[in-house]
N, C-alpha and C positions, 0 to 999 in steps of 0.2 A: 870039959875044959876047952875043947876046940870050938864048941858052940858059943861059949862065953867070949872067946877071942874074936870069932866072926861077928858077934853082936857089937862088940866094942869097935871093931873095924868099920862096921856099917855106920855107926853113930858118928865116927870121926870123919869118914869119907865124905859125908854130905856137906858139912861146912867147907871142906877143902874144895869141893867141886863148885860150891856157890861162890867162893872167892875168885874163881877163874873167870866168872862172867862179868867182872868189872871192866871198866873201860869207857863207860859213858858214851854210847853211840858208836863204839868201834866193833860191834858184833851184830849178827843177825840171829834171832832167837825163834825157834819153832818149838812150841810147847804143846802139851796135851796129847802126847803120843803114848798109847797103851801098849804095854809089853807083858808077855807071860812066857817065861822060859823055865826049863828044868835041866839040871846037870848033876854031877856027882856031889857037889857041895854048893853052898850059897855064893861063894866067891866066883866060881865058874859060871853059875847061873846069872849073876849080875853082869859079868863081862859079856856074856852072850846077849843079854838084854840091851846093853849099851850099843853093841854092834848092830842089832836089829833096829834100834831107834835111829842110828845114823843113816841106815839105808832107807828108812821111811821118811826121814826129815828132808833129805836132799831133793827128791821130786817135789815135795810140798814147797820148799824154798824156791825152786825153779818156777813153779806155777805162780807163787805170790809176786815175784819180782818181774816176770816176763809176760804173764797172762797166757802163756801157752799151756798145753795139756801136760799133766805130770809124766805121761809115758814118753814125752818128747825130750825129757831131761837127758843130758849126756850120761853115758854109762861109766860109772867110776867104781874102781875096786875099793876094798876095805882099807887098803893102805892110803890111797888118795883121800878118802873120806876122813880117816883118822888124822891125817896131816892138816886137813882144812878145818876140823872141829876144834874149838878152843876149850870146850868143857861140856859137861852134862849137868842139867838141873833136875833134881829129884822133887817132883811135886807131890808125890805120895807113893808109899811102897809097903808091901807085905811080903814076908819071905819065911821059908822054913829051911830045913837042912838041905833040901834038894830042889826047891822051887822058889822062883822070884817073880812077883807080880807088882807092877809099878806103873805110874804115869810120869813120863820123863819129858824133859825139854832139852833140845840140842842147840848149843851155842856155836855158830859158825863165825870164824874170824873174817871180818869184813875185807881186809887186805888180801887174804888168800883166796876168798871166794869171788872177789870182784873180777878176776880174770875171766871167769866163765860167763859174766853178764855184760861184757863190753859190747856196746851197740844195741843192746836189747832192753835193759832195765831203765835207761835214762828217760825214755819217752813216756813212761808210765807214772812218773811222779807228778802229783798235783801241786797247785799253789797252796799257800798257807790257809788253812781252814780253821775257823774258830769252833771249838768243840764245847757243846753244852750238855754235860751228863746229868740228866734228871733222874732222881731217885724217889720212887713212890712207895711208901711203906705205911700201912695203917691209914690210908686215905690222904696222907700229907705228901705233897710234891715239893721236893727240896732240890736246890741247885748248888750254889756255893755258900749258902748261909751257914751250913755246918759241914764238918768233915765226914762225909758219908762213905760207906764201904764201896760204893760205886765209883767215887772219885779215886779212892785208894786203888781200885782195880785198874783204872786207866793209868794211874801213876806207875803201877808195876809193869804195864804193857810196854814192850820194847818197840819203839817206833822205827828202828832200823830196818825191819823187814816189811814195813808197810809202804805202799806207794802213796799214801795219804800223808800230807804234812799237817799234823794236828797241832793246834795252838790251844793250850790250857791256861785259863786265868789263874792268878795267884790267890784269889779269894779275899782280896783286901776290902776295906770298907766301901771304896768307890765301886768295886766290882759287884758287891752285894746290892748296891742301889740300882745299877744298870741291868745286871744279869739276874733275872728272876724267872721263875717258872711261868709267870703270866706273860713275860716278854716273848716267850716262844710262840704265843698265840696271837701276837700282834704283827700285822703285815705292813706297818708304816715304814716306807722305804727310807725316809729322811732320818729317822731314829736309828734304823739298822745301819745306815751309812756311817753315822757318827760312831756307833759301837765298833764296827769293823775297822774304821780308821784308827780308833784308840788301840786296838790289838794288832794292827798291821796285817789284817786278813782280807781275803777277797770273797769269802762266802762263809756260811754258818752251817754246821752239822749238829743235829739234835739226836743224842743217843739216850733213850729212856728205858728204864727197867721198872717193872711193877711187880712187887712182891705180894704174895698171898700166902699167909700162914694158916695151916690147917688148925692148929691149936698151939698154945704156948709151949715151946720146946719141941714141937713136932716138925714134920716135913714142911719145906718151903717150896712153893712153886713160883716161878719167875717168867714174865713175858718181856722179851727184849724187842724194842722197836727202833728202827733206824730211819730218821727223817733228814730232809735236806732243804735249805733255803729259808727265806723269811716266811714263806707260806707253809712251812713244815710239811713238805710233800713226802709221803711215806715211800720208802724204797724197799722195805722188807721187814719181816718180824719172825720170831721163833720163840718156843717155850722150852724151858728146862725145869727139872725138879731135883731137889737135893734136900739133905737134912741140915739142921742148924749148924752142925760142926763143919759141914762142907760148903758153907755159904760163900766163902772167899773163892774156893775152887770153882764153884758154879759161876760166880761173877767174872772170874778170869776167862772161863770158857765163853761166856756171853760177850766179853770184849772182843775176843778173837772172831766170834761169829759176826758181830756187827762190822768189824773191820773188813771181813770178807765181803759183806754186802756193799760197803762203800767202794772197795777195790773193784768189784764186779761192775758197779755202776760207772766207775771211772773208765774201765775198759770198753764199756758199751756206749760211752759218750753221753750218759745221763747226768753226770756230775759237772754241770756247766754253770758258771756264775752269771748272774744278770749283769748286763753292761752298766746299768745305772748304779749298781752297788760298788763298782770299782772306779767311780768317777774320781779322777785325781784332782786334789785341791792345789797342788803345787803351781800349775800354770796361772791360776787365779791369784794366788798369794804373791808370786814372783812379780806380778805387774803392779803391786802396791808400792807407792813411792816411799822413800825414806822420810822419817819424821824431820830430818834436817834439810830436806830438799824443798824446792818451791812447789806450791800447790798448783793443780791445774786450774784453768779458768772456770771450769764447771764443777769443781770440787775434786777431792782426792780421798784416798783410803789408806789407813795405817793399820797394820796388824800388831796386836800386843798380847802378851801372856797375862793371865790373871789367875790368882790362887783361888780355887773353888773347893773349900772343904765339904760343902754340901750344896743342895739345890737352892736353899734359901739365900746363901751368900751370893750366888750368881744372880739371882733375881734382884737383890738389892743393888748390886753393881750395875746391872743392865738398866734398872729404873733411874739410877743416878746419871748414867751416861746419856740416856735419852732426854734428860732435863737440861743438859749442857747447851747453851746457845752456840749455834754453828754446827752442831752434830746433826746430820741428816739421816743417819741410819746406823744400827748396831746389828751385826750378824755373827752368830756363834759358828765358827768353822771347825772346832774340835772341842769335845767335852770330855772332862776327866774329873768326875766328882771324887773328892778325896786327894786330888793332885792339882795339876796346872792345866787350865783350859786355854784356848786361843780364841780371840774375838777380833773381828774386823770392824773398824770405826770409820765411817764416812763423814767427812766434814767439808764445809764450804769456804772457810776462812783460811788464813795462812797457818802453817805449823806453829809459829810463835803465838798466834792468837788462840789456837787450840790448847796449847800448854797453859796459857793464862786462864782461859775459861775453865779448864779442868781443875786448876789450882783454886779457883773461886768456889768450886764444889767440893773441895777437900780431897782431890785425886791428883796423882802424880804419874808422869811417864818417865820411867827411869831406864836409861840405856844399860844393857847388860852385854855379856860376851856372846849370848845367843840371840839377841834381838832387843825388844823393848818390853818392859814389865810395867803393867798398870797396877798401881797400888794406892792405898790411902795415904794421905799426908800425915807424917808423924812429927812429934815434937823435935825441934831443932832444924827442920827444913826451912831454907831461906825462901821467902815468898817470891813467886815469879813476877817480875815487873811487867806492867802493861806495855805491850808493843806500841811503838810510834807508828801511827797511820799517816802516811804521806799521800795527800790527794794528787791525782794526776794533773800534769800541767795543762793550762788553758792556752790555746793558740790565740795570739793577738795579731790582728792584721798589721803588717809593716814591721813587726818585731824581727830582730835578727835571728837566724836559725841557729840553735845550739850546736856545739861541736858533737859530731857523731850522729846527728839526726839525718834522716834521708833528705836529700836535696829535692826541691820541687822541679819536676821536669819542665823544660822550656816550652813555651807556647808553640803549638803546632806539632809537637812530638808526642803522639798518642800511640799506645800499643796497637799492634796489627789487628788484634781481635776486638778492640773497643770500637763501638759504633761512632760515626762522626758526630761532633757536637752540633747542636741546633741553636740558632740565635732566636731568642724569644721575641715575638712580635708585640709592638706597642698596642695597647687597647684603643679602640676607636671611640672617641669622645664626641657625643652629639652636640650640635650647637646649643647655645644657652636657651633659645626660645623653643627648642624642640625636645627638651627633656621631659619624659612622661611624668616624673614625680613632681616637677615644678608646675606642670599644667594642672595636675590634680589639686595641688595646694591652692592655686589661683582660683579654680572653680569652687573649691570649698569656701573660700573667703567671700566670693560673690553671693553664694547661695545661703550663707549663714545669716539668720535674722538679727536685727539690731539689738543691742543689749537693753534690758528693761531698766528704767530709772529706779534709783534706790528710794525706798519708802522713808518719810520723815520719822524721826524718833518720837515715840509716844511718851507723854508725861506721866506723872504718877496718877494712879486711879484712886478716887475716894471710895472707900468701901462702904460709907454710910448711905450715900444717895446713888452711887453707881454711875455718876456723871463724870466726864473728863473735862478738866478746866481748859479754857482756851488761852 
Protein backbone atom coordinates (compact mmCIF):
# COMPACT_ATOMS: atom_id res chain seq x y z
CA UNK A 1 0.00 0.00 0.00
CA UNK A 2 2.83 2.39 0.81
CA UNK A 3 4.55 1.59 -2.49
CA UNK A 4 1.34 2.33 -4.41
CA UNK A 5 0.94 5.63 -2.58
CA UNK A 6 4.54 6.62 -3.34
CA UNK A 7 4.08 5.70 -7.02
CA UNK A 8 0.95 7.86 -7.28
CA UNK A 9 2.77 10.68 -5.51
CA UNK A 10 5.65 10.48 -8.00
CA UNK A 11 3.32 10.59 -11.00
CA UNK A 12 1.45 13.59 -9.61
CA UNK A 13 4.55 15.49 -8.46
CA UNK A 14 6.10 15.69 -11.92
CA UNK A 15 3.32 17.79 -13.56
CA UNK A 16 3.18 20.04 -10.53
CA UNK A 17 6.89 20.68 -10.78
CA UNK A 18 6.65 21.30 -14.51
CA UNK A 19 3.98 23.94 -13.97
CA UNK A 20 6.33 25.87 -11.73
CA UNK A 21 8.70 26.47 -14.63
CA UNK A 22 6.32 28.78 -16.45
CA UNK A 23 6.93 32.44 -16.77
CA UNK A 24 8.24 32.86 -20.29
CA UNK A 25 11.79 34.04 -19.78
CA UNK A 26 11.46 34.77 -16.03
CA UNK A 27 13.79 31.91 -15.04
CA UNK A 28 17.20 30.35 -15.67
CA UNK A 29 17.15 26.61 -16.37
CA UNK A 30 20.10 24.23 -15.91
CA UNK A 31 19.21 20.78 -17.19
CA UNK A 32 20.75 17.37 -17.66
CA UNK A 33 22.00 16.93 -14.08
CA UNK A 34 22.42 13.22 -13.19
CA UNK A 35 21.61 12.18 -9.63
CA UNK A 36 21.69 8.83 -7.81
CA UNK A 37 20.60 8.74 -4.17
CA UNK A 38 19.50 6.17 -1.63
CA UNK A 39 17.43 6.59 1.55
CA UNK A 40 14.93 4.79 3.76
CA UNK A 41 12.16 5.32 1.20
CA UNK A 42 11.59 6.79 -2.24
CA UNK A 43 10.31 10.12 -0.95
CA UNK A 44 13.43 10.84 1.12
CA UNK A 45 15.66 9.68 -1.74
CA UNK A 46 13.89 12.08 -4.12
CA UNK A 47 14.27 15.02 -1.72
CA UNK A 48 17.97 14.23 -1.33
CA UNK A 49 18.33 14.10 -5.11
CA UNK A 50 16.69 17.51 -5.45
CA UNK A 51 19.13 19.00 -2.94
CA UNK A 52 22.12 17.50 -4.78
CA UNK A 53 20.79 18.85 -8.10
CA UNK A 54 20.52 22.38 -6.64
CA UNK A 55 24.11 22.24 -5.37
CA UNK A 56 25.38 21.05 -8.77
CA UNK A 57 23.31 23.52 -10.80
CA UNK A 58 24.41 26.69 -9.01
CA UNK A 59 28.12 26.57 -10.07
CA UNK A 60 27.02 25.64 -13.60
CA UNK A 61 24.72 28.66 -13.76
CA UNK A 62 27.53 30.89 -12.48
CA UNK A 63 29.87 29.61 -15.18
CA UNK A 64 27.30 30.05 -17.96
CA UNK A 65 26.40 33.64 -17.10
CA UNK A 66 29.78 35.01 -16.02
CA UNK A 67 32.33 32.94 -17.90
CA UNK A 68 34.23 32.32 -14.67
CA UNK A 69 35.23 28.92 -13.32
CA UNK A 70 32.62 26.92 -11.46
CA UNK A 71 34.74 26.80 -8.31
CA UNK A 72 34.64 30.61 -8.17
CA UNK A 73 30.87 30.67 -7.58
CA UNK A 74 29.73 32.09 -4.21
CA UNK A 75 29.27 29.48 -1.51
CA UNK A 76 25.58 29.25 -0.72
CA UNK A 77 23.82 27.04 1.79
CA UNK A 78 20.92 24.75 1.07
CA UNK A 79 18.48 27.32 2.48
CA UNK A 80 19.70 30.09 0.15
CA UNK A 81 19.66 27.76 -2.85
CA UNK A 82 16.16 26.50 -2.07
CA UNK A 83 14.89 30.08 -1.78
CA UNK A 84 16.44 30.95 -5.17
CA UNK A 85 15.14 27.84 -7.00
CA UNK A 86 11.64 28.09 -8.47
CA UNK A 87 11.22 24.42 -9.35
CA UNK A 88 12.72 21.11 -10.45
CA UNK A 89 12.22 19.57 -13.89
CA UNK A 90 12.31 15.79 -14.12
CA UNK A 91 13.74 14.80 -17.51
CA UNK A 92 13.84 11.09 -16.68
CA UNK A 93 13.74 8.98 -13.51
CA UNK A 94 13.86 5.46 -12.13
CA UNK A 95 13.29 4.54 -8.51
CA UNK A 96 12.74 1.68 -6.10
CA UNK A 97 11.73 1.60 -2.47
CA UNK A 98 15.11 2.93 -1.28
CA UNK A 99 16.88 4.31 -4.37
CA UNK A 100 16.23 7.20 -6.78
CA UNK A 101 18.06 7.64 -10.13
CA UNK A 102 17.10 10.55 -12.39
CA UNK A 103 18.20 13.31 -14.74
CA UNK A 104 16.95 16.62 -13.39
CA UNK A 105 16.75 20.26 -14.40
CA UNK A 106 16.91 23.10 -11.90
CA UNK A 107 14.84 26.25 -12.51
CA UNK A 108 16.30 29.38 -10.89
CA UNK A 109 14.11 32.42 -10.36
CA UNK A 110 15.58 35.24 -12.43
CA UNK A 111 14.69 38.04 -10.01
CA UNK A 112 16.18 36.26 -7.00
CA UNK A 113 19.32 35.09 -8.80
CA UNK A 114 20.06 38.39 -10.57
CA UNK A 115 21.44 39.92 -7.37
CA UNK A 116 24.46 37.59 -7.56
CA UNK A 117 25.27 38.53 -11.17
CA UNK A 118 25.15 42.32 -11.02
CA UNK A 119 28.10 43.76 -12.92
CA UNK A 120 29.27 40.36 -14.18
CA UNK A 121 26.71 38.87 -16.58
CA UNK A 122 25.73 41.95 -18.58
CA UNK A 123 28.92 42.10 -20.66
CA UNK A 124 28.58 38.50 -21.88
CA UNK A 125 25.33 38.88 -23.82
CA UNK A 126 25.64 38.91 -27.58
CA UNK A 127 23.60 40.76 -30.14
CA UNK A 128 20.66 39.05 -31.90
CA UNK A 129 21.93 36.03 -33.85
CA UNK A 130 19.84 34.27 -36.50
CA UNK A 131 19.86 30.53 -35.74
CA UNK A 132 19.61 28.00 -38.58
CA UNK A 133 19.06 24.49 -37.12
CA UNK A 134 19.85 21.98 -39.90
CA UNK A 135 18.53 18.45 -39.40
CA UNK A 136 20.14 15.67 -41.50
CA UNK A 137 18.41 12.29 -41.42
CA UNK A 138 18.62 9.64 -44.13
CA UNK A 139 20.81 11.88 -46.28
CA UNK A 140 18.20 14.68 -46.41
CA UNK A 141 19.13 18.09 -45.04
CA UNK A 142 16.12 20.03 -43.75
CA UNK A 143 15.84 23.45 -42.20
CA UNK A 144 12.42 25.07 -41.74
CA UNK A 145 10.63 23.16 -44.51
CA UNK A 146 9.18 20.71 -41.95
CA UNK A 147 8.83 20.63 -38.17
CA UNK A 148 11.87 18.55 -37.26
CA UNK A 149 12.79 17.17 -33.80
CA UNK A 150 15.87 19.42 -33.93
CA UNK A 151 13.73 22.57 -34.18
CA UNK A 152 11.54 21.26 -31.36
CA UNK A 153 14.62 20.78 -29.20
CA UNK A 154 15.69 24.40 -29.73
CA UNK A 155 12.15 25.52 -28.95
CA UNK A 156 12.34 23.68 -25.63
CA UNK A 157 15.68 25.22 -24.83
CA UNK A 158 15.44 28.06 -22.31
CA UNK A 159 17.32 31.07 -23.65
CA UNK A 160 17.32 32.79 -20.26
CA UNK A 161 20.53 31.04 -19.17
CA UNK A 162 22.45 31.59 -22.41
CA UNK A 163 24.57 34.65 -23.21
CA UNK A 164 23.59 34.20 -26.88
CA UNK A 165 20.50 36.02 -28.12
CA UNK A 166 19.06 33.43 -30.54
CA UNK A 167 16.56 34.47 -33.23
CA UNK A 168 14.40 31.62 -34.55
CA UNK A 169 12.35 31.98 -37.74
CA UNK A 170 8.65 31.18 -37.66
CA UNK A 171 8.87 28.83 -40.66
CA UNK A 172 6.44 30.74 -42.87
CA UNK A 173 6.28 30.39 -46.65
CA UNK A 174 8.65 33.32 -47.09
CA UNK A 175 11.11 31.83 -44.60
CA UNK A 176 11.13 28.54 -46.51
CA UNK A 177 12.09 30.35 -49.70
CA UNK A 178 15.00 32.27 -48.17
CA UNK A 179 16.22 29.90 -45.45
CA UNK A 180 17.27 26.63 -47.04
CA UNK A 181 20.06 24.17 -46.32
CA UNK A 182 21.75 25.29 -49.54
CA UNK A 183 21.75 28.90 -48.36
CA UNK A 184 24.13 27.95 -45.54
CA UNK A 185 26.74 27.07 -48.19
CA UNK A 186 26.50 30.40 -50.02
CA UNK A 187 28.82 33.21 -48.99
CA UNK A 188 27.16 36.01 -50.98
CA UNK A 189 27.17 38.93 -48.57
CA UNK A 190 24.44 40.97 -50.27
CA UNK A 191 21.89 38.17 -49.90
CA UNK A 192 22.92 37.48 -46.30
CA UNK A 193 22.58 41.19 -45.55
CA UNK A 194 18.98 41.17 -46.76
CA UNK A 195 18.20 38.02 -44.75
CA UNK A 196 19.68 39.42 -41.54
CA UNK A 197 17.86 42.70 -42.10
CA UNK A 198 14.58 40.79 -42.45
CA UNK A 199 15.03 39.06 -39.07
CA UNK A 200 16.66 41.99 -37.26
CA UNK A 201 19.91 40.08 -36.63
CA UNK A 202 23.59 41.00 -36.82
CA UNK A 203 25.00 37.56 -37.63
CA UNK A 204 24.06 33.96 -38.39
CA UNK A 205 24.67 30.76 -36.41
CA UNK A 206 24.35 27.34 -38.07
CA UNK A 207 23.64 24.42 -35.71
CA UNK A 208 23.62 21.10 -37.57
CA UNK A 209 22.88 17.58 -36.39
CA UNK A 210 23.51 14.46 -38.49
CA UNK A 211 21.69 11.28 -37.48
CA UNK A 212 22.99 7.82 -38.32
CA UNK A 213 20.61 4.91 -37.56
CA UNK A 214 22.19 1.50 -37.08
CA UNK A 215 18.99 -0.24 -38.20
CA UNK A 216 15.26 0.57 -38.07
CA UNK A 217 14.27 0.84 -34.44
CA UNK A 218 17.86 0.51 -33.27
CA UNK A 219 20.37 2.87 -31.67
CA UNK A 220 20.87 6.30 -33.16
CA UNK A 221 24.20 8.11 -33.37
CA UNK A 222 24.30 11.87 -33.78
CA UNK A 223 27.05 14.30 -34.73
CA UNK A 224 26.50 17.91 -33.66
CA UNK A 225 28.35 20.72 -35.46
CA UNK A 226 28.36 24.42 -34.49
CA UNK A 227 29.16 26.90 -37.27
CA UNK A 228 29.22 30.68 -37.45
CA UNK A 229 28.93 33.37 -40.13
CA UNK A 230 28.08 33.38 -43.85
CA UNK A 231 31.18 31.26 -44.56
CA UNK A 232 29.99 28.59 -42.05
CA UNK A 233 33.19 28.67 -40.00
CA UNK A 234 33.23 25.62 -37.73
CA UNK A 235 33.58 26.37 -34.01
CA UNK A 236 33.29 22.83 -32.64
CA UNK A 237 31.58 19.45 -32.87
CA UNK A 238 30.68 16.47 -30.70
CA UNK A 239 29.07 13.02 -31.01
CA UNK A 240 26.35 11.40 -28.92
CA UNK A 241 24.59 8.04 -29.02
CA UNK A 242 21.10 7.12 -27.90
CA UNK A 243 18.22 4.76 -28.54
CA UNK A 244 15.14 5.71 -30.51
CA UNK A 245 13.10 6.26 -27.35
CA UNK A 246 15.70 8.69 -26.06
CA UNK A 247 16.08 10.74 -29.26
CA UNK A 248 14.52 13.90 -27.81
CA UNK A 249 16.69 13.69 -24.69
CA UNK A 250 19.80 13.30 -26.84
CA UNK A 251 18.82 16.30 -28.97
CA UNK A 252 18.23 18.37 -25.83
CA UNK A 253 21.71 17.44 -24.65
CA UNK A 254 23.11 18.39 -28.06
CA UNK A 255 21.40 21.80 -27.87
CA UNK A 256 23.05 22.52 -24.54
CA UNK A 257 26.41 21.37 -25.87
CA UNK A 258 26.21 23.60 -28.95
CA UNK A 259 25.12 26.52 -26.80
CA UNK A 260 28.22 25.92 -24.65
CA UNK A 261 30.38 26.09 -27.79
CA UNK A 262 28.83 29.39 -28.84
CA UNK A 263 29.12 30.81 -25.31
CA UNK A 264 32.80 29.81 -25.14
CA UNK A 265 33.43 31.42 -28.54
CA UNK A 266 31.74 34.61 -27.31
CA UNK A 267 33.97 34.72 -24.22
CA UNK A 268 37.08 34.18 -26.36
CA UNK A 269 36.12 36.92 -28.83
CA UNK A 270 35.61 34.59 -31.80
CA UNK A 271 31.89 35.31 -32.19
CA UNK A 272 32.33 38.64 -33.97
CA UNK A 273 30.07 39.86 -36.75
CA UNK A 274 31.47 41.22 -40.02
CA UNK A 275 31.07 45.00 -40.35
CA UNK A 276 29.48 44.83 -43.80
CA UNK A 277 26.76 42.46 -42.54
CA UNK A 278 25.50 45.07 -40.09
CA UNK A 279 25.41 47.96 -42.59
CA UNK A 280 22.50 50.14 -41.57
CA UNK A 281 20.07 51.15 -44.29
CA UNK A 282 18.38 53.84 -42.21
CA UNK A 283 20.85 56.66 -43.04
CA UNK A 284 20.38 55.98 -46.75
CA UNK A 285 16.63 55.74 -46.54
CA UNK A 286 16.29 58.85 -44.37
CA UNK A 287 17.86 60.95 -47.12
CA UNK A 288 15.15 60.00 -49.61
CA UNK A 289 12.80 62.92 -50.33
CA UNK A 290 9.11 62.78 -49.69
CA UNK A 291 6.96 61.97 -52.72
CA UNK A 292 5.15 65.27 -52.21
CA UNK A 293 8.32 67.32 -52.05
CA UNK A 294 10.29 68.87 -54.90
CA UNK A 295 12.74 66.73 -56.78
CA UNK A 296 16.43 67.52 -56.90
CA UNK A 297 17.92 68.99 -60.03
CA UNK A 298 19.85 65.77 -60.73
CA UNK A 299 17.08 63.38 -59.75
CA UNK A 300 15.52 62.08 -56.53
CA UNK A 301 14.74 58.80 -54.76
CA UNK A 302 11.53 57.56 -53.19
CA UNK A 303 11.20 54.45 -51.05
CA UNK A 304 7.98 52.45 -51.28
CA UNK A 305 6.56 49.20 -49.89
CA UNK A 306 5.51 46.46 -52.29
CA UNK A 307 3.62 43.22 -51.58
CA UNK A 308 5.76 40.27 -52.72
CA UNK A 309 3.98 36.93 -52.31
CA UNK A 310 6.80 35.22 -54.21
CA UNK A 311 9.89 35.96 -56.27
CA UNK A 312 7.97 36.00 -59.56
CA UNK A 313 5.70 38.80 -58.33
CA UNK A 314 8.67 40.99 -57.44
CA UNK A 315 10.36 40.30 -60.79
CA UNK A 316 7.23 41.47 -62.62
CA UNK A 317 6.99 44.66 -60.56
CA UNK A 318 10.68 45.41 -61.04
CA UNK A 319 10.48 44.92 -64.81
CA UNK A 320 7.43 47.19 -64.96
CA UNK A 321 9.16 49.88 -62.92
CA UNK A 322 12.25 49.86 -65.12
CA UNK A 323 10.04 50.44 -68.17
CA UNK A 324 8.49 53.62 -66.72
CA UNK A 325 9.80 56.79 -68.43
CA UNK A 326 11.78 58.93 -66.02
CA UNK A 327 12.75 56.05 -63.70
CA UNK A 328 16.54 55.77 -63.69
CA UNK A 329 17.01 52.95 -61.19
CA UNK A 330 15.27 50.41 -58.95
CA UNK A 331 17.02 49.06 -55.82
CA UNK A 332 15.66 46.40 -53.47
CA UNK A 333 16.46 47.54 -49.92
CA UNK A 334 14.57 44.85 -47.99
CA UNK A 335 13.18 41.52 -49.20
CA UNK A 336 10.33 39.63 -47.56
CA UNK A 337 8.94 36.94 -49.82
CA UNK A 338 5.47 36.15 -48.58
CA UNK A 339 5.18 39.60 -46.99
CA UNK A 340 6.02 43.23 -47.75
CA UNK A 341 9.36 44.25 -49.30
CA UNK A 342 10.85 47.72 -49.69
CA UNK A 343 12.22 49.20 -52.89
CA UNK A 344 13.97 52.49 -53.66
CA UNK A 345 12.94 54.16 -56.95
CA UNK A 346 15.24 56.77 -58.53
CA UNK A 347 13.58 59.20 -60.92
CA UNK A 348 14.64 62.28 -62.89
CA UNK A 349 11.30 64.10 -63.27
CA UNK A 350 9.06 65.76 -60.72
CA UNK A 351 7.04 63.68 -58.22
CA UNK A 352 3.84 64.62 -60.07
CA UNK A 353 5.29 63.35 -63.35
CA UNK A 354 6.41 60.14 -61.63
CA UNK A 355 2.90 59.47 -60.37
CA UNK A 356 1.49 60.14 -63.85
CA UNK A 357 3.99 57.85 -65.59
CA UNK A 358 3.37 55.07 -63.06
CA UNK A 359 -0.38 55.43 -63.63
CA UNK A 360 0.18 54.96 -67.36
CA UNK A 361 1.84 51.62 -66.57
CA UNK A 362 -0.97 50.50 -64.27
CA UNK A 363 0.81 51.30 -60.98
CA UNK A 364 -0.13 53.57 -58.10
CA UNK A 365 1.74 55.20 -55.22
CA UNK A 366 -0.67 55.19 -52.27
CA UNK A 367 0.12 57.11 -49.10
CA UNK A 368 -0.25 55.01 -45.94
CA UNK A 369 0.27 55.58 -42.24
CA UNK A 370 3.75 54.02 -42.42
CA UNK A 371 4.94 55.49 -45.72
CA UNK A 372 4.17 54.90 -49.39
CA UNK A 373 2.74 51.69 -50.89
CA UNK A 374 3.34 50.80 -54.53
CA UNK A 375 0.42 48.76 -55.85
CA UNK A 376 -1.34 47.95 -59.08
CA UNK A 377 -4.19 50.15 -60.25
CA UNK A 378 -7.61 48.73 -59.43
CA UNK A 379 -11.07 49.39 -60.77
CA UNK A 380 -12.47 52.65 -59.44
CA UNK A 381 -9.15 54.50 -59.18
CA UNK A 382 -9.37 57.99 -60.64
CA UNK A 383 -6.81 58.47 -63.43
CA UNK A 384 -3.90 60.67 -62.50
CA UNK A 385 -4.01 63.87 -64.61
CA UNK A 386 -0.99 64.82 -66.64
CA UNK A 387 1.02 67.51 -64.85
CA UNK A 388 1.33 70.91 -66.51
CA UNK A 389 4.90 71.55 -67.56
CA UNK A 390 5.73 75.29 -67.37
CA UNK A 391 8.78 76.22 -69.46
CA UNK A 392 11.36 78.45 -67.80
CA UNK A 393 11.07 82.19 -68.57
CA UNK A 394 13.25 83.63 -71.35
CA UNK A 395 15.13 86.80 -70.54
CA UNK A 396 14.37 89.65 -73.01
CA UNK A 397 16.80 92.57 -73.19
CA UNK A 398 15.19 95.75 -71.89
CA UNK A 399 12.21 93.95 -70.32
CA UNK A 400 11.23 95.00 -66.77
CA UNK A 401 12.52 92.73 -64.00
CA UNK A 402 9.67 90.71 -62.37
CA UNK A 403 8.94 91.21 -58.71
CA UNK A 404 11.07 89.00 -56.51
CA UNK A 405 13.77 88.46 -59.15
CA UNK A 406 17.36 89.35 -58.17
CA UNK A 407 18.29 92.83 -59.26
CA UNK A 408 21.14 93.32 -61.73
CA UNK A 409 24.19 94.70 -59.95
CA UNK A 410 25.18 98.21 -61.02
CA UNK A 411 28.01 98.70 -63.43
CA UNK A 412 31.41 98.69 -61.84
CA UNK A 413 30.27 96.79 -58.71
CA UNK A 414 31.85 93.36 -59.07
CA UNK A 415 32.56 90.83 -56.31
CA UNK A 416 35.95 91.06 -54.73
CA UNK A 417 36.93 87.60 -55.93
CA UNK A 418 35.78 88.16 -59.55
CA UNK A 419 38.54 89.04 -62.05
CA UNK A 420 38.35 92.50 -63.71
CA UNK A 421 36.35 92.66 -66.92
CA UNK A 422 38.33 92.97 -70.15
CA UNK A 423 37.17 95.15 -73.08
CA UNK A 424 37.31 93.16 -76.34
CA UNK A 425 39.56 94.67 -79.05
CA UNK A 426 38.11 95.42 -82.49
CA UNK A 427 39.54 93.18 -85.22
CA UNK A 428 42.11 94.78 -87.61
CA UNK A 429 40.61 95.04 -91.11
CA UNK A 430 43.18 95.20 -93.94
CA UNK A 431 42.72 97.77 -96.73
CA UNK A 432 40.60 96.77 -99.71
CA UNK A 433 43.54 96.28 -102.02
CA UNK A 434 45.54 94.29 -99.56
CA UNK A 435 43.13 91.53 -98.78
CA UNK A 436 44.64 88.09 -99.58
CA UNK A 437 41.42 86.46 -100.69
CA UNK A 438 40.58 89.28 -103.19
CA UNK A 439 44.07 89.13 -104.67
CA UNK A 440 43.75 85.39 -105.26
CA UNK A 441 40.37 85.85 -106.96
CA UNK A 442 41.77 88.54 -109.27
CA UNK A 443 44.73 86.34 -110.25
CA UNK A 444 42.36 83.45 -111.01
CA UNK A 445 40.27 85.64 -113.34
CA UNK A 446 43.36 86.77 -115.27
CA UNK A 447 44.81 83.25 -115.65
CA UNK A 448 41.50 81.64 -116.58
CA UNK A 449 41.35 80.77 -120.40
CA UNK A 450 38.62 82.45 -122.51
CA UNK A 451 35.39 80.45 -122.86
CA UNK A 452 35.04 78.19 -125.95
CA UNK A 453 32.34 79.31 -128.48
CA UNK A 454 29.23 77.18 -128.61
CA UNK A 455 28.92 74.67 -131.52
CA UNK A 456 26.01 75.17 -134.01
CA UNK A 457 23.09 72.90 -133.66
CA UNK A 458 23.21 69.90 -136.03
CA UNK A 459 20.23 69.18 -138.31
CA UNK A 460 18.57 65.86 -138.84
CA UNK A 461 20.69 63.07 -140.29
CA UNK A 462 19.47 61.10 -143.33
CA UNK A 463 19.92 57.49 -142.47
CA UNK A 464 19.79 56.39 -146.15
CA UNK A 465 22.87 58.18 -147.56
CA UNK A 466 24.47 59.30 -144.33
CA UNK A 467 24.88 62.85 -145.56
CA UNK A 468 23.87 65.93 -143.58
CA UNK A 469 21.77 68.55 -145.44
CA UNK A 470 23.15 72.06 -145.66
